[in-house]
BAFI-701436 format. One record per residue: x, y, z of N, C-alpha, C in turn. Coordinates in steps of 0.1 Angstrom, whole numbers, plus 2048, in hexadecimal, padded with zeros to 3 digits. Example, Ala and Ser with C-alpha at 12.3 -4.5 7.8 and 13.67 -1.06 7.14 Angstrom:
> n_px  n_py  n_pz  ca_px  ca_py  ca_pz  c_px  c_py  c_pz
> 884  7C7  84E  87B  7D3  84E  884  7DF  84E
> 880  7EA  847  889  7F5  847  881  800  84F
// end
This chain:
> n_px  n_py  n_pz  ca_px  ca_py  ca_pz  c_px  c_py  c_pz
> 2FA  953  323  302  960  324  2FD  968  330
> 307  96C  338  304  973  344  309  981  343
> 301  98B  345  306  999  344  308  99F  352
> 312  9A8  352  315  9B0  35E  30C  9BC  35E
> 303  9BD  368  2F9  9C8  368  2FA  9D1  374
> 304  9D0  37D  305  9D9  388  309  9E7  384
> 304  9F1  38B  306  9FF  388  311  A05  390
> 319  A0D  38A  324  A14  391  325  A22  38C
> 32D  A2A  393  32F  A38  38E  339  A39  383
> 342  A30  382  34C  A30  378  34F  A22  372
> 352  A21  365  354  A15  35F  362  A15  357
> 36A  A0B  359  377  A0B  353  378  9FF  349
> 37A  A02  33D  37C  9F7  333  38B  9F7  32F
> 391  9EB  32F  39F  9E9  32C  3A1  9E0  321
> 3A7  9E4  316  3AC  9DB  30B  3BA  9D7  30F
> 3BB  9CB  314  3C8  9C7  31A  3D1  9BF  311
> 3DD  9C2  311  3E8  9BA  30A  3F3  9B6  314
> 3FD  9AF  30F  407  9AB  318  40F  9B6  31E
> 412  9C0  317  41B  9CB  31C  414  9D9  31C
> 408  9DA  316  401  9E7  316  3F2  9E4  318
> 3EB  9EF  31C  3DD  9EE  31E  3D7  9FC  31A
> 3CC  9FB  313  3C5  A08  310  3B9  A09  319
> 3B9  A14  321  3AF  A15  32C  3A5  A20  328
> 398  A1D  32A  38D  A27  328  385  A27  334
> 383  A33  33B  37B  A34  346  36F  A3E  343
> 363  A3A  345  357  A42  343  34F  A43  34F
> 347  A4E  350  33E  A4F  35C  330  A49  359
> 327  A4A  362  31A  A43  361  312  A4A  356
> 316  A56  351  30F  A5C  346  315  A59  339
> 320  A52  339  326  A4E  32C  331  A58  328
> 335  A62  330  33F  A6B  32D  34D  A65  32F
> 355  A67  325  363  A61  326  36C  A6A  32E
> 371  A64  339  37A  A6B  342  389  A69  340
> 38C  A5C  33C  39A  A58  33A  39A  A4F  32D
> 3A3  A52  324  3A4  A49  319  3B3  A49  314
> 3BB  A40  318  3C9  A41  315  3CF  A33  315
> 3DB  A32  30E  3E3  A26  30D  3ED  A26  318
> 3EE  A1B  320  3F7  A1B  32B  400  A0E  32B
> 40A  A0E  333  412  A02  335  40A  9F8  33D
> 40A  9EB  33B  403  9E1  342  40A  9DE  34F
> 408  9E7  359  40E  9E5  366  405  9EA  371
> 407  9E5  37D  3FE  9E8  389  3FE  9F6  38C
> 409  9FD  38D  40A  A0B  391  403  A14  387
> 404  A11  37A  3FE  A19  370  3EF  A19  371
> 3EA  A0C  373  3DB  A0B  374  3D5  A11  381
> 3DC  A0F  38C  3D7  A15  399  3D7  A24  398
> 3E1  A29  392  3E3  A38  391  3D7  A3E  388
> 3D4  A37  37D  3CA  A3D  374  3BB  A3C  37A
> 3B9  A31  382  3AB  A30  388  3AA  A36  395
> 3B5  A3B  39B  3B4  A41  3A9  3A9  A4B  3AB
> 3A7  A55  3A2  39C  A5F  3A4  38E  A59  3A4
> 38D  A4D  39F  380  A47  39E  37E  A3A  3A7
> 387  A38  3B0  387  A2C  3B8  37A  A2A  3C1
> 373  A35  3C3  367  A34  3CC  35D  A2B  3C7
> 35B  A2A  3BA  351  A21  3B4  354  A1E  3A5
> 35D  A16  3A3  361  A13  395  361  A04  393
> 35D  A00  387  35D  9F1  383  367  9F0  377
> 36F  9E6  377  379  9E4  36C  375  9D8  364
> 374  9DA  357  371  9CF  34E  37C  9CC  344
> 380  9BF  343  38B  9BB  33A  387  9B0  331
> 38C  9B0  325  389  9A5  31C  390  998  320
> 38A  98C  31E  390  980  323  39B  97B  31A
> 3A7  980  31C  3B3  97B  315  3BC  975  320
> 3C8  970  31B  3D1  969  325  3D7  973  32F
> 3D6  980  32E  3DD  989  336  3D5  98F  342
> 3C9  98A  344  3C0  991  34E  3C3  98D  35D
> 3CB  983  35F  3CE  97E  36D  3D2  98A  377
> 3DC  991  373  3E1  99B  37C  3D7  9A6  37F
> 3CF  9AA  376  3C5  9B4  379  3BA  9AF  382
> 3B6  9A2  380  3AC  99C  389  3B2  99B  397
> 3BE  997  399  3C4  996  3A6  3C6  9A4  3AC
> 3C9  9AE  3A4  3CB  9BC  3AA  3BD  9C1  3AF
> 3B3  9BF  3A7  3A5  9C4  3AB  3A0  9BC  3B7
> 3A4  9B0  3B8  3A0  9A8  3C4  3A7  9AD  3D1
> 3B4  9B1  3CF  3BB  9B6  3DB  3B6  9C4  3DF
> 3B2  9CC  3D5  3AF  9DA  3D7  3A0  9DC  3D9
> 398  9D1  3D8  389  9D2  3DA  382  9D9  3CF
> 387  9D8  3C3  381  9DF  3B7  379  9D4  3B0
> 36C  9D7  3AC  364  9CE  3A4  36B  9CB  397
> 36C  9BF  393  373  9BB  387  36A  9B1  37F
> 368  9B3  372  361  9AA  36A  369  9A6  35E
> 368  99A  35A  36F  994  34E  365  991  343
> 367  997  338  35D  994  32D  360  988  326
> 355  982  320  356  976  318  359  97B  30A
> 365  978  305  36A  97E  2F9  362  97C  2ED
> 35D  96F  2EB  354  96C  2E0  347  973  2E0
> 341  973  2EC  334  97A  2ED  335  989  2EB
> 340  98F  2F0  342  99D  2EF  344  9A1  2E0
> 34B  998  2D9  34D  99B  2CB  340  99B  2C3
> 337  993  2C7  32A  993  2C1  322  99F  2C3
> 324  9A5  2CF  31D  9B1  2D3  323  9BE  2CD
> 330  9BF  2CE  336  9CC  2CA  33D  9CC  2BD
> 33B  9C2  2B4  342  9C2  2A8  33F  9CF  29F
> 349  9D5  29A  347  9E2  293  351  9E2  287
> 350  9EE  280  358  9F0  274  366  9F2  277
> 369  9FA  281  376  9FE  285  37A  9F6  292
> 387  9F2  293  38B  9EB  29F  39A  9EF  2A2
> 39C  9F4  2AE  3AA  9F6  2B3  3A9  9F7  2C2
> 3B4  9F8  2C9  3B4  9F8  2D7  3AC  A03  2DD
> 3AC  A0F  2D8  3A5  A1A  2DD  396  A18  2DC
> 392  A13  2D0  383  A10  2CE  37F  A05  2D7
> 387  9FA  2D8  383  9EF  2E0  381  9F2  2EF
> 38B  9FA  2F5  38A  9FD  303  37D  A06  306
> 37A  A0F  2FC  36E  A17  2FE  361  A0E  2FE
> 361  A05  2F4  355  9FC  2F3  353  9F3  2FF
> 35F  9EF  305  35E  9E6  311  358  9EF  31C
> 35C  9FB  31E  357  A04  328  348  A07  326
> 344  A0A  31A  336  A0D  316  32D  A01  318
> 331  9F6  314  329  9EA  316  328  9E6  325
> 332  9E8  32C  332  9E6  33B  328  9EF  341
> 328  9FB  33D  31E  A05  343  310  A02  33F
> 30E  9FC  333  301  9FA  32E  2FA  9ED  333
> 301  9E5  33B  2FC  9D9  340  2FB  9CD  336
> 303  9CF  32B  303  9C4  321  311  9BE  320
> 318  9BD  32B  326  9B8  32B  325  9A9  32E
> 328  9A0  324  327  992  326  333  98D  32F
> 330  987  33A  33B  983  343  340  975  341
> 34D  974  344  354  967  345  357  965  354
> 35A  959  358  35D  956  366  36B  95A  36A
> 36B  962  374  378  966  37A  37D  95C  384
> 386  953  37F  38B  948  387  393  94E  393
> 390  94B  39F  398  950  3AB  3A6  94C  3AA
> 3AF  955  3AF  3BD  953  3AF  3C2  948  3B7
> 3BB  944  3C2  3C1  93A  3CB  3C2  92C  3C5
> 3B9  929  3BB  3B9  91C  3B4  3BD  91D  3A6
> 3BE  929  3A1  3C1  92B  392  3CE  926  38D
> 3D9  928  395  3E6  923  391  3E7  914  390
> 3E0  90D  39A  3E0  8FF  399  3D8  8FA  38E
> 3CD  900  38B  3C5  8FD  37F  3CD  8FE  372
> 3D5  909  371  3DD  90B  365  3E8  900  365
> 3EE  8FD  370  3F8  8F2  370  3F2  8E5  36C
> 3E6  8E2  370  3DF  8D6  36B  3DD  8D6  35C
> 3D9  8E2  357  3D8  8E3  348  3E5  8E1  341
> 3F0  8E6  348  3FD  8E4  342  401  8D5  342
> 3FD  8CE  34C  3FF  8BF  34D  3F8  8B8  341
> 3EC  8BD  33E  3E5  8B7  332  3ED  8B9  325
> 3F3  8C5  324  3FB  8C8  318  407  8BF  317
> 40D  8BC  323  419  8B3  323  414  8A5  320
> 408  8A1  324  403  894  321  401  892  312
> 3FC  89C  30C  3FA  89C  2FD  408  89A  2F6
> 412  8A1  2FB  41F  89F  2F5  425  891  2F7
> 422  88C  303  426  87E  306  41F  874  2FC
> 412  877  2FA  40A  86E  2F1  410  86F  2E3
> 415  87B  2DF  41B  87C  2D1  427  873  2D0
> 42F  873  2DA  43B  86A  2DA  437  85B  2D9
> 42D  857  2E0  429  849  2DF  423  846  2D1
> 41C  850  2CB  416  84E  2BE  421  84D  2B4
> 42C  855  2B5  437  855  2AC  43E  848  2AC
> 440  842  2B8  447  835  2B8  43E  82A  2B1
> 431  82A  2B4  428  821  2AE  428  823  29F
> 427  82F  29A  427  832  28C  434  82D  285
> 43F  830  28B  44C  82B  286  44C  81C  285
> 447  815  28E  447  807  28E  43E  802  282
> 433  809  280  42B  805  274  431  809  267
> 439  814  266  43F  817  25A  449  80D  255
> 44F  806  25E  459  7FB  25A  452  7ED  25B
> 445  7ED  25C  43E  7E0  25C  443  7D6  266
> 447  7DB  272  44C  7D2  27D  440  7CD  285
> 442  7C1  28C  437  7BC  294  432  7C5  29F
> 426  7C5  2A2  421  7CD  2AD  428  7CB  2BA
> 428  7D6  2C2  430  7D5  2CF  42A  7CB  2D8
> 41D  7C9  2D8  416  7BF  2E1  413  7C5  2EF
> 41B  7CE  2F3  418  7D4  300  417  7E4  2FF
> 410  7EA  308  40E  7F8  307  41B  7FF  30B
> 420  808  303  42D  80F  305  42B  81B  30F
> 41E  81D  313  41C  828  31D  422  824  32A
> 424  817  32C  42A  813  339  439  811  337
> 441  816  340  450  817  33E  455  808  33D
> 450  7FF  345  455  7F2  345  454  7EA  338
> 44B  7EF  32F  449  7E9  322  452  7EF  317
> 45B  7F8  31A  462  7FF  310  470  7FA  30E
> 474  7F0  316  482  7EB  315  484  7E4  307
> 48F  7E8  301  493  7E2  2F4  48A  7E6  2E8
> 482  7F0  2E9  479  7F5  2DE  482  7FA  2D3
> 48C  803  2D6  494  809  2CC  49C  7FE  2C4
> 4A0  7F3  2CA  4A8  7E9  2C4  4A2  7E2  2B9
> 494  7E2  2B8  48E  7DB  2AD  48F  7E2  2A0
> 494  7EE  29F  495  7F5  293  4A4  7F4  28E
> 4A6  7EE  282  4B3  7EB  27D  4BB  7F8  279
> 4B4  802  273  4BB  80E  26F  4C0  816  27B
> 4CC  81A  27B  4D2  822  287  4CA  82F  289
> 4C7  836  27E  4C0  843  27F  4B2  841  285
> 4AB  837  280  49E  834  286  49F  830  294
> 4A8  828  297  4AA  824  2A5  4AD  830  2AE
> 4B5  839  2AA  4B8  845  2B2  4AC  84E  2B3
> 4A4  84F  2A9  497  857  2AA  48E  851  2B4
> 48C  844  2B4  484  83D  2BE  48A  83E  2CC
> 497  83E  2CD  49E  83F  2DA  49B  84D  2E0
> 49B  857  2D8  498  864  2DC  48A  865  2E2
> 480  85F  2DB  473  85E  2E0  472  857  2ED
> 479  84C  2EF  478  845  2FB  47F  84D  307
> 489  854  304  490  85C  30E  486  867  313
> 480  86D  309  476  878  30D  46A  873  315
> 466  867  311  45B  860  318  45F  85E  327
> 46B  85A  329  46F  858  337  46F  865  33F
> 474  86F  338  474  87D  33E  466  882  341
> 45D  880  338  44F  885  33A  448  87D  345
> 44B  870  346  445  868  351  449  86D  35F
> 456  870  360  45B  876  36D  455  883  370
> 454  88C  365  44F  899  367  440  899  36A
> 439  891  364  42A  890  366  427  88B  373
> 42E  881  378  42C  87B  385  42E  886  390
> 438  88E  38E  43A  899  398  42F  8A3  398
> 42A  8A7  38C  41F  8B0  38B  413  8AB  391
> 410  89E  38F  403  899  394  404  899  3A4
> 40F  896  3A9  410  896  3B8  40E  8A4  3BD
> 414  8AE  3B7  413  8BC  3BB  404  8C0  3BA
> 3FE  8BD  3AF  3F0  8C2  3AD  3E7  8BB  3B7
> 3E9  8AE  3B9  3E0  8A7  3C3  3E2  8AC  3D1
> 3EE  8B0  3D5  3F1  8B6  3E2  3E9  8C3  3E3
> 3E9  8CB  3D9  3E2  8D8  3D9  3D3  8D6  3DA
> 3CE  8CC  3D3  3BF  8C9  3D2  3BA  8C5  3E0
> 3C2  8BE  3E7  3BE  8BA  3F5  3BD  8C5  3FE
> 3C4  8D0  3FB  3C3  8DD  403  3B7  8E5  3FE
> 3B6  8E7  3F1  3AC  8F0  3EB  39E  8EB  3EE
> 39A  8DF  3EA  38D  8DA  3EC  38C  8CB  3ED
> 391  8C5  3F8  392  8B7  3FA  384  8B0  3F9
> 379  8B6  3FE  36C  8B0  3FE  367  8AD  3F0
> 368  8B8  3E7  364  8B6  3D9  36D  8AC  3D2
> 37A  8AC  3D5  382  8A2  3CF  37E  894  3D2
> 37B  892  3DF  376  884  3E4  369  880  3DD
> 360  88A  3DC  353  887  3D6  354  883  3C7
> 35D  88A  3C0  35F  887  3B2  365  879  3B0
> 36E  875  3B9  374  868  3B8  36C  85C  3BC
> 360  85F  3C2  356  854  3C5  34F  84F  3B8
> 350  857  3AD  34A  853  3A1  352  849  399
> 34B  83E  395  352  833  38E  357  839  381
> 364  838  37E  36A  83D  372  372  84A  374
> 36F  851  37F  376  85D  381  381  85B  38C
> 38D  85A  388  398  858  391  3A0  865  394
> 3AD  864  396  3B5  86F  39B  3B5  87B  391
> 3B9  878  385  3BB  883  37C  3AE  889  377
> 3A4  881  374  397  887  370  391  88F  37B
> 392  88A  387  38C  891  393  393  89F  395
> 3A0  89F  392  3A8  8AC  394  3A3  8B6  389
> 3A2  8B1  37C  39E  8B9  371  390  8BF  374
> 387  8B7  379  379  8BC  37C  379  8C5  387
> 381  8C2  392  381  8CB  39D  386  8D9  39A
> 391  8DA  392  397  8E7  390  390  8EE  384
> 38A  8E7  37B  383  8EE  370  375  8F3  375
> 36F  8EB  37E  362  8F0  383  364  8FB  38D
> 36D  8F9  396  371  902  3A1  365  902  3AB
> 35A  909  3A8  34F  90A  3B1  342  907  3AA
> 33C  8FC  3AE  330  8F7  3A6  324  901  3A8
> 325  90A  3B2  31A  913  3B4  31A  91F  3AA
> 324  91F  3A2  324  92A  397  31B  926  38C
> 316  91A  38C  30C  915  382  2FE  914  388
> 2F5  91E  385  2E8  91E  38C  2E0  911  389
> 2E2  90B  37E  2DA  8FF  37A  2E3  8F4  374
> 2DE  8E8  374  2E6  8DD  36E  2E7  8DF  35F
> 2DD  8E6  359  2DE  8E9  34B  2EA  8F2  347
> 2EC  8FC  350  2F7  905  34E  305  8FE  34F
> 305  8F4  358  312  8EC  35A  314  8E3  34E
> 30A  8DD  349  30B  8D4  33E  30F  8DC  331
> 30A  8E8  330  30D  8F0  324  31C  8F4  325
> 320  8F8  331  32E  8FC  334  338  8F1  330
> 334  8E5  333  33C  8D9  330  33C  8D4  322
> 335  8DC  319  333  8D9  30B  32D  8CB  308
> 323  8C8  311  31D  8BA  30F  30F  8BB  30A
> 30B  8C7  305  2FE  8C8  2FE  301  8D0  2F1
> 2F8  8CD  2E7  2F9  8D3  2DA  2F0  8E0  2DA
> 2F6  8EC  2D8  2ED  8F8  2D8  2E5  8F8  2CB
> 2D9  8FD  2CC  2D0  8FE  2C1  2CE  90D  2BD
> 2CD  90F  2B0  2C9  91C  2AB  2BC  91C  2A4
> 2B3  924  2A8  2A5  924  2A3  2A0  932  2A0
> 299  933  295  292  940  292  285  93D  28B
> 27A  943  28F  26D  942  289  269  933  289
> 26D  92C  293  269  91E  294  272  914  28B
> 27C  91A  285  284  912  27C  292  910  282
> 297  904  283  2A5  902  288  2AF  905  27D
> 2B9  90C  280  2C3  910  276  2D1  90A  27A
> 2D1  8FE  27E  2DE  8F7  281  2E2  8F9  28F
> 2EF  8F6  292  2F5  8F7  29F  302  8FD  29E
> 304  908  2A6  311  90E  2A6  315  911  2B5
> 321  916  2B6  326  919  2C4  328  90D  2CD
> 329  901  2C7  32A  8F5  2CF  337  8F5  2D8
> 341  8FD  2D4  34D  8FD  2DB  34F  908  2E5
> 344  90F  2E8  344  919  2F3  342  911  300
> 34C  912  308  34C  90A  315  35A  906  319
> 35B  8FC  321  367  8F8  327  36C  8EB  320
> 376  8EC  318  37B  8E0  310  381  8D5  31A
> 386  8DA  325  38C  8D0  32F  382  8C8  336
> 376  8CE  339  36B  8C6  33F  365  8BD  334
> 364  8C2  328  35F  8B9  31D  367  8AC  31C
> 375  8AE  31C  37E  8A3  31B  37C  89A  328
> 37C  8A0  333  37B  898  340  36F  88F  341
> 363  895  33D  357  88D  33E  356  882  333
> 35C  886  327  35C  87C  31C  365  870  320
> 371  873  327  379  868  32B  372  860  336
> 36C  867  33F  365  861  34A  35A  857  345
> 353  85B  33A  349  852  335  34F  845  330
> 35A  845  32A  361  839  325  365  830  331
> 36B  837  33B  370  82F  346  365  82A  34F
> 359  831  34F  34E  82D  357  349  81F  353
> 34A  81C  346  345  80F  340  34F  804  343
> 35B  806  346  365  7FB  349  361  7F4  356
> 35F  7E7  354  35C  7DF  360  34F  7E2  366
> 346  7E8  35F  339  7EC  364  32E  7E6  35B
> 32B  7D9  35E  322  7D1  355  314  7D7  354
> 30E  7DC  35F  300  7E2  35E  300  7EE  354
> 30B  7F7  356  30C  803  34D  30E  7FF  33F
> 316  7F4  33D  319  7F0  32F  30D  7EB  328
> 304  7E5  32F  2F7  7E0  329  2EE  7EC  324
> 2EE  7F6  32D  2E6  802  329  2ED  809  31E
> 2FA  80A  31E  301  810  313  300  809  306
> 2FF  7FC  306  2FE  7F4  2FA  2F0  7F7  2F3
> 2E6  7F9  2FB  2D9  7FC  2F5  2D9  80A  2EF
> 2E1  813  2F5  2E2  821  2F0  2EA  820  2E3
> 2F4  818  2E2  2FD  817  2D7  2F5  812  2CB
> 2EC  808  2CD  2E4  803  2C2  2DA  80D  2BD
> 2D6  817  2C6  2CC  821  2C2  2D2  82D  2BC
> 2DD  832  2C2  2E3  83F  2BF  2F0  83E  2B8
> 2F7  833  2B9  305  832  2B5  30F  834  2C0
> 31B  830  2BE  325  830  2C9  328  83E  2CF
> 32B  847  2C6  330  854  2CA  325  85C  2D2
> 318  85B  2CD  30E  862  2D3  30A  85C  2E1
> 30B  84E  2E1  308  847  2EE  312  84B  2F8
> 31F  84D  2F5  329  851  2FE  327  85F  303
> 322  868  2F9  31F  876  2FC  314  877  306
> 30A  86E  305  2FE  86E  30E  303  86A  31C
> 30C  860  31C  311  85B  329  319  866  330
> 321  86D  328  32A  878  32E  321  883  333
> 316  886  32D  30D  890  332  306  88C  33F
> 302  87F  33F  2FC  87A  34C  306  87A  357
> 313  877  355  31D  878  35F  31F  886  364
> 31E  890  35B  320  89E  35E  314  8A2  367
> 308  89E  364  2FC  8A1  36C  2FE  89B  37A
> 303  88F  37B  305  889  388  30F  890  390
> 31A  894  38A  324  89C  391  31F  8A9  396
> 317  8B0  38E  311  8BD  392  309  8BB  39F
> 300  8B1  39F  2F8  8B0  3AB  300  8AA  3B7
> 30A  8A2  3B4  313  89D  3BF  31A  8A9  3C6
> 31F  8B2  3BE  327  8BD  3C4  31D  8C7  3CB
> 311  8C9  3C5  307  8D2  3CB  302  8CD  3D8
> 300  8C0  3D9  2FA  8BA  3E5  304  8B4  3EE
> 311  8B4  3EA  31B  8AE  3F2  319  8A0  3F5
> 315  898  3EB  312  88A  3EC  31B  882  3E3
> 31F  876  3E7  327  86D  3DF  31F  867  3D4
> 326  861  3CA  320  85B  3BE  318  84F  3C3
> 30B  84E  3BE  303  842  3C0  301  83B  3B3
> 308  82F  3B2  307  828  3A5  2F9  823  3A2
> 2F2  81E  3AB  2E5  818  3A9  2DB  823  3A4
> 2DC  82F  3AB  2D3  83A  3A7  2D7  83F  399
> 2E4  83F  396  2E8  844  389  2E3  83B  37E
> 2E4  82E  380  2E0  824  376  2D1  824  374
> 2CA  827  37F  2BB  828  37D  2B7  834  375
> 2BF  83E  375  2BB  84B  36E  2C1  84D  360
> 2CA  844  35C  2D0  846  34F  2C9  83D  345
// end
């Protein structure tokens, strides 16, 4: 947890919604100067903070609507901090809760140096990152279509397809194996949607890859030198990490990737593990996938992995490998060095 501790003359806490925002501005002594509900628009915000522009910091809770305020503050040269919603809830939880109370608490906590910060992703790469996340959503929908065809085939106890339907060339005549016209039509709809998704996803991948070569071609190249990390995984890692220097240590990076189990301890006694899902779910997925792909066609790594499986079990052995890969990626990006297979195998 990282707190914002810089001092300013004025502090602005905003409880932000899609169409409205409750703004609270206090001075360095804690006196409330402005406390009102406004329309969520640029002109309204600039007008209300104008008398305090000389030294004001704006704090906003991390919800889906913060992009425009972050971009505005960046253009206007105003310090902007984004709070970590879960951590802030733990700090300011109270009996009463409404927009007016929340905006004041954000301002007061910001002034007190106890404002838990989230990363403000810069606008130049943010839209492409969100597009990549949208691609993942579409991939999940595509997978649902494939699963529905497979499940329908099993429902009627028909022979297995024999080939992977993920490839368009293997889908010919699939609907014709179902005798019932309604079932045949249902599967035909799935196949038609699969063809559409394939075309759509190919276009998205080309667009994202083109942007990545402009944004950070060196990091993209370094990531793809790792065995098991190809085009899509390297793009996910590139855009979700953004800048490796925002992680002071490898432990911070591993924790952000959800590849360690947090421990809770009091008076020398462990009280279980919670908050395991605080971090980046996309990096967790990417490194978990990379661990599986790293083992394909990699006999030396497979031997090491088999020993781990016999000791820890399959799932934990893969989790350990995913963490090792994340450590390697951290130092690769820090040192601007490509992946060294022999060095990696010696250290896992």
